[in-house]
PLY file of the C-alpha trace (Angstrom):
ply
format ascii 1.0
element vertex 336
property float x
property float y
property float z
element edge 335
property int vertex1
property int vertex2
end_header
-0.49 0.21 -0.19
1.41 3.30 -0.90
1.77 5.86 1.57
-0.93 8.24 2.36
-0.87 10.92 4.57
-4.10 10.30 6.64
-2.02 7.35 8.35
0.95 9.01 9.42
1.01 8.52 13.01
3.85 11.02 13.46
2.33 13.98 12.62
1.48 15.92 16.30
-1.53 17.14 17.29
-2.46 20.87 16.56
-5.33 22.51 17.50
-6.28 24.86 14.33
-7.64 27.96 15.38
-10.72 27.79 13.56
-11.48 24.12 15.06
-11.29 24.40 18.77
-15.26 23.75 20.22
-15.94 20.98 18.94
-19.21 19.28 20.39
-18.50 14.77 20.90
-21.57 12.95 21.45
-21.06 9.13 22.48
-18.26 10.12 25.42
-19.30 7.43 27.63
-18.39 5.11 25.56
-14.88 3.27 25.70
-13.94 4.89 22.45
-15.74 7.95 23.22
-13.69 8.32 26.49
-10.27 7.66 24.86
-11.53 10.20 22.03
-12.54 13.07 25.45
-9.58 12.30 26.80
-6.94 12.74 23.52
-9.32 16.34 22.58
-8.57 17.70 25.71
-4.65 16.81 26.04
-4.60 18.36 22.38
-6.14 21.66 24.08
-9.47 21.49 22.23
-12.97 22.86 24.00
-15.35 19.95 24.85
-18.87 20.14 24.68
-20.62 16.35 25.54
-23.78 15.53 25.51
-24.77 13.23 27.02
-28.25 11.08 27.38
-27.78 11.38 31.21
-26.02 12.62 33.96
-22.31 10.83 34.33
-22.11 8.61 37.24
-18.44 9.88 38.42
-18.09 13.76 37.71
-14.41 13.72 38.91
-13.28 12.21 35.86
-15.12 14.90 33.48
-13.78 17.64 35.80
-11.50 19.87 33.47
-11.27 23.46 32.52
-11.94 22.66 28.64
-15.00 20.47 29.47
-18.45 21.39 29.37
-21.08 19.31 29.83
-24.89 18.97 28.44
-27.16 16.63 29.58
-31.03 16.45 27.53
-32.74 14.24 25.01
-30.49 13.61 21.92
-33.60 12.64 20.09
-34.69 16.46 20.60
-34.50 18.74 17.72
-34.04 21.26 20.09
-31.52 19.90 21.97
-29.38 19.07 19.22
-30.08 22.09 17.44
-29.23 24.27 21.39
-25.67 22.30 22.29
-24.54 22.64 18.04
-24.91 26.37 18.20
-21.48 27.77 18.23
-19.42 24.74 17.89
-17.12 24.63 15.14
-16.83 21.20 14.84
-18.89 17.54 15.82
-17.29 13.68 16.74
-19.47 11.79 16.81
-19.07 7.89 18.61
-22.32 6.99 19.05
-23.56 3.66 18.46
-26.61 1.58 19.67
-26.10 -0.70 22.73
-27.83 -3.82 20.92
-27.10 -3.57 17.52
-30.77 -4.82 17.57
-33.20 -3.03 14.61
-34.64 -0.67 16.59
-32.21 0.81 18.35
-29.56 0.94 15.31
-31.95 2.69 13.83
-32.92 4.72 16.51
-29.26 5.91 17.27
-27.17 4.98 14.47
-28.74 6.53 12.64
-31.36 8.74 13.69
-30.02 10.90 16.51
-27.28 10.98 13.97
-28.97 12.31 11.71
-31.09 15.34 13.58
-27.47 16.49 14.68
-26.50 17.04 10.89
-29.84 18.50 10.13
-28.95 20.74 13.25
-25.02 21.06 11.98
-26.21 21.74 8.25
-28.15 24.64 9.36
-25.56 26.35 11.37
-22.89 26.00 9.36
-20.72 23.79 11.33
-18.35 22.97 8.95
-16.80 19.53 9.61
-18.54 16.48 10.87
-16.16 13.58 12.03
-18.10 10.35 12.09
-17.25 7.08 13.64
-18.28 4.34 12.06
-17.38 0.77 11.35
-15.48 -1.78 8.89
-18.09 -4.23 8.81
-20.23 -2.18 6.87
-19.01 -2.83 3.60
-20.46 -6.03 3.50
-24.12 -5.31 5.26
-26.16 -7.50 6.34
-27.52 -6.44 9.62
-29.47 -3.97 11.24
-26.86 -2.09 12.70
-24.66 -2.07 9.47
-27.44 -1.33 7.38
-28.33 2.15 9.69
-24.62 3.21 9.56
-24.05 3.31 5.96
-27.65 4.79 5.43
-25.77 8.02 7.69
-22.54 7.63 6.12
-24.43 8.00 2.55
-26.43 10.61 4.18
-22.99 13.05 5.45
-21.66 12.27 2.73
-23.74 14.20 0.61
-24.74 16.58 3.16
-22.14 19.59 1.67
-20.61 19.24 5.29
-17.38 19.10 4.94
-16.41 15.04 6.80
-14.29 12.26 8.06
-16.18 9.14 8.49
-13.87 6.83 10.22
-13.72 2.77 10.23
-12.15 1.31 12.50
-11.09 -2.33 12.44
-11.30 -4.78 15.75
-10.86 -3.48 19.30
-8.28 -4.55 21.38
-11.39 -4.84 24.31
-14.21 -7.19 22.09
-10.80 -9.43 21.39
-10.12 -10.13 25.48
-13.63 -11.66 25.90
-11.94 -14.99 26.69
-9.52 -13.47 29.40
-11.93 -15.68 32.21
-12.08 -18.73 30.22
-8.55 -19.33 30.28
-7.84 -17.84 33.94
-9.90 -20.92 34.46
-7.96 -23.33 32.93
-10.91 -23.48 29.91
-9.72 -23.73 25.81
-10.33 -20.97 24.00
-12.81 -20.90 21.77
-12.86 -20.74 17.96
-15.22 -20.83 15.04
-14.25 -23.76 12.57
-10.53 -24.27 12.40
-9.98 -20.94 13.73
-8.40 -19.08 10.37
-11.78 -18.52 9.15
-11.77 -14.47 9.66
-8.26 -11.92 10.46
-8.38 -8.28 11.51
-6.01 -5.77 12.28
-6.73 -4.80 15.99
-6.44 -1.02 17.07
-6.15 0.51 21.10
-7.92 2.87 22.20
-5.71 4.86 22.52
-4.49 4.99 18.57
-8.02 5.16 16.98
-8.84 7.89 19.67
-5.78 9.85 18.06
-6.90 9.34 14.70
-10.33 10.17 14.95
-9.06 13.31 16.35
-6.28 13.98 13.82
-9.42 13.76 11.14
-9.79 17.37 12.73
-6.94 18.54 12.44
-4.95 17.09 9.17
-6.22 18.07 6.11
-5.70 14.60 4.20
-9.03 13.20 6.34
-11.07 15.47 5.20
-14.21 14.37 3.13
-12.78 11.10 2.94
-14.07 7.56 4.03
-10.88 6.38 6.07
-10.84 2.05 7.22
-8.11 1.71 9.80
-6.06 -1.06 11.51
-3.47 -1.31 14.19
0.27 -1.57 13.33
1.67 -5.31 12.11
0.13 -8.16 11.01
-3.56 -9.37 10.06
-4.13 -11.59 13.03
-6.67 -15.02 12.76
-8.61 -15.68 16.18
-6.19 -19.16 16.39
-3.21 -16.92 16.28
-4.75 -14.31 19.23
-5.50 -17.44 21.33
-1.84 -18.25 20.84
-0.87 -14.43 22.03
-3.39 -14.45 24.87
-2.15 -17.99 25.91
1.53 -16.75 25.75
0.62 -13.25 27.98
-0.66 -15.69 30.18
2.41 -18.44 30.58
-0.38 -20.98 29.67
-0.19 -24.20 27.28
-2.45 -23.25 24.59
-5.52 -25.62 24.53
-8.94 -24.65 21.61
-11.71 -25.96 21.22
-13.38 -25.67 17.82
-17.13 -24.51 17.26
-18.40 -25.71 14.04
-20.31 -22.27 12.23
-23.05 -24.79 11.78
-23.81 -24.93 15.22
-24.70 -20.97 14.93
-27.08 -21.31 12.31
-29.00 -23.66 13.62
-29.15 -21.83 16.61
-30.36 -18.56 14.81
-32.43 -21.22 13.42
-33.95 -22.01 16.43
-34.24 -18.62 18.21
-35.97 -16.83 15.19
-38.85 -19.66 14.55
-39.29 -19.19 18.21
-39.13 -15.17 18.33
-41.70 -14.57 16.19
-43.98 -15.08 19.06
-41.69 -13.67 21.42
-39.87 -10.03 21.23
-36.82 -10.86 23.72
-36.24 -13.87 21.68
-36.46 -12.02 18.32
-33.16 -9.72 19.77
-31.51 -12.98 20.90
-31.55 -13.62 17.48
-30.58 -10.48 16.27
-27.45 -10.86 19.12
-26.94 -14.35 17.37
-26.85 -13.70 13.85
-24.45 -10.83 14.54
-22.36 -12.85 16.54
-22.17 -15.20 13.46
-21.39 -12.29 11.28
-17.61 -11.59 13.11
-17.21 -16.02 13.02
-17.43 -15.71 9.74
-16.56 -12.07 8.32
-12.91 -11.00 8.24
-12.34 -7.09 9.59
-10.03 -5.79 6.54
-10.30 -4.01 4.25
-13.24 -5.12 1.19
-11.56 -5.76 -2.21
-14.83 -5.50 -4.26
-13.23 -6.10 -7.80
-11.53 -9.73 -6.34
-14.43 -10.11 -3.74
-12.26 -10.53 -1.22
-10.33 -9.14 2.19
-7.18 -7.90 1.56
-5.05 -7.69 4.64
-2.17 -5.71 2.60
-4.31 -2.60 1.73
-6.18 -2.45 5.21
-4.40 1.24 6.32
-2.31 1.10 9.94
-1.96 3.52 12.36
-0.38 3.79 15.52
2.13 2.20 17.32
0.18 -0.97 19.64
0.07 -3.92 19.48
-2.44 -6.66 20.70
0.33 -8.67 22.13
1.39 -5.89 24.24
-2.09 -5.22 25.54
-2.87 -9.37 26.67
0.99 -8.93 28.82
-0.41 -5.75 30.37
-4.38 -7.79 31.13
-1.79 -11.35 32.38
0.05 -8.46 34.80
-2.88 -6.00 36.06
-1.72 -3.46 34.55
-4.42 -3.40 32.10
-8.03 -3.44 32.94
-11.36 -3.93 30.27
-15.08 -3.37 31.13
-16.21 -6.02 28.94
-19.55 -5.17 29.30
-21.92 -6.49 26.14
-18.31 -7.93 24.68
-17.94 -10.72 27.13
-19.40 -12.92 24.70
-18.17 -16.40 26.21
0 1
1 2
2 3
3 4
4 5
5 6
6 7
7 8
8 9
9 10
10 11
11 12
12 13
13 14
14 15
15 16
16 17
17 18
18 19
19 20
20 21
21 22
22 23
23 24
24 25
25 26
26 27
27 28
28 29
29 30
30 31
31 32
32 33
33 34
34 35
35 36
36 37
37 38
38 39
39 40
40 41
41 42
42 43
43 44
44 45
45 46
46 47
47 48
48 49
49 50
50 51
51 52
52 53
53 54
54 55
55 56
56 57
57 58
58 59
59 60
60 61
61 62
62 63
63 64
64 65
65 66
66 67
67 68
68 69
69 70
70 71
71 72
72 73
73 74
74 75
75 76
76 77
77 78
78 79
79 80
80 81
81 82
82 83
83 84
84 85
85 86
86 87
87 88
88 89
89 90
90 91
91 92
92 93
93 94
94 95
95 96
96 97
97 98
98 99
99 100
100 101
101 102
102 103
103 104
104 105
105 106
106 107
107 108
108 109
109 110
110 111
111 112
112 113
113 114
114 115
115 116
116 117
117 118
118 119
119 120
120 121
121 122
122 123
123 124
124 125
125 126
126 127
127 128
128 129
129 130
130 131
131 132
132 133
133 134
134 135
135 136
136 137
137 138
138 139
139 140
140 141
141 142
142 143
143 144
144 145
145 146
146 147
147 148
148 149
149 150
150 151
151 152
152 153
153 154
154 155
155 156
156 157
157 158
158 159
159 160
160 161
161 162
162 163
163 164
164 165
165 166
166 167
167 168
168 169
169 170
170 171
171 172
172 173
173 174
174 175
175 176
176 177
177 178
178 179
179 180
180 181
181 182
182 183
183 184
184 185
185 186
186 187
187 188
188 189
189 190
190 191
191 192
192 193
193 194
194 195
195 196
196 197
197 198
198 199
199 200
200 201
201 202
202 203
203 204
204 205
205 206
206 207
207 208
208 209
209 210
210 211
211 212
212 213
213 214
214 215
215 216
216 217
217 218
218 219
219 220
220 221
221 222
222 223
223 224
224 225
225 226
226 227
227 228
228 229
229 230
230 231
231 232
232 233
233 234
234 235
235 236
236 237
237 238
238 239
239 240
240 241
241 242
242 243
243 244
244 245
245 246
246 247
247 248
248 249
249 250
250 251
251 252
252 253
253 254
254 255
255 256
256 257
257 258
258 259
259 260
260 261
261 262
262 263
263 264
264 265
265 266
266 267
267 268
268 269
269 270
270 271
271 272
272 273
273 274
274 275
275 276
276 277
277 278
278 279
279 280
280 281
281 282
282 283
283 284
284 285
285 286
286 287
287 288
288 289
289 290
290 291
291 292
292 293
293 294
294 295
295 296
296 297
297 298
298 299
299 300
300 301
301 302
302 303
303 304
304 305
305 306
306 307
307 308
308 309
309 310
310 311
311 312
312 313
313 314
314 315
315 316
316 317
317 318
318 319
319 320
320 321
321 322
322 323
323 324
324 325
325 326
326 327
327 328
328 329
329 330
330 331
331 332
332 333
333 334
334 335
């Protein structure tokens, strides 16, 4: 892949005089918190729009930070918080990926925010999306892609960031391994691959979109440094970090399809089961699709063409977890 200045991580963050005031949505999420930290450290004045008051105000106590709590589905609230800012960064994402949640958040709130920004003439909208929208099969992917298309057509300066896998999402089996259980892989463990990126590296890339002209009016897929890793390789790295002998259990992908079929059938009579069927479909997608750049001409994923940014590696992250130097709140990522 030829050198692209948009991915040059050696470029320092310098706050432009005309983009000092930033509105941030999604600041309570994993990546949103990292983006907020990077914005403040770089010297931006940040307004965080929150759906509810933060549980701890201590970590959000900063002279360059303003908190605005309100209804993010309200056009009036979105207009008020957008007034006077120079740029918007949206790290919003639905919590479950369920169709209603995805269309309400990934598309709905972002779309209303975009309408407010256009009315006020805000010059730059940075969107944190996902690389999986390249091959949309799920509701949340279609919702994200629909808003991407609206943003591109809006006439505003935009930057759409499509990251690959997060370190957090690849840490869900730590507890299993510490309990002496095998690492679970689908198929032979090499069906998929990704270039995982750390929270800090991704946050720096997102913020650079505000400061670097090479990132403007572009869709920017981005992964972390190094070779693409299969689940089998990820498991070996985690066993290495724990200084344990590798042991794997292979789960047939067909088993997931059977479970989805059963949940879908029962879900015709139960909304709760219907939601579980969608979660199972999301799980099967990630078990069978790589988080890499999709080559439409070749109809395949291209690890070499997937852009890299940053310096943090998954191996270092796993060693930090093993030593207790890094903590990860898995939450809904604790799949296993």
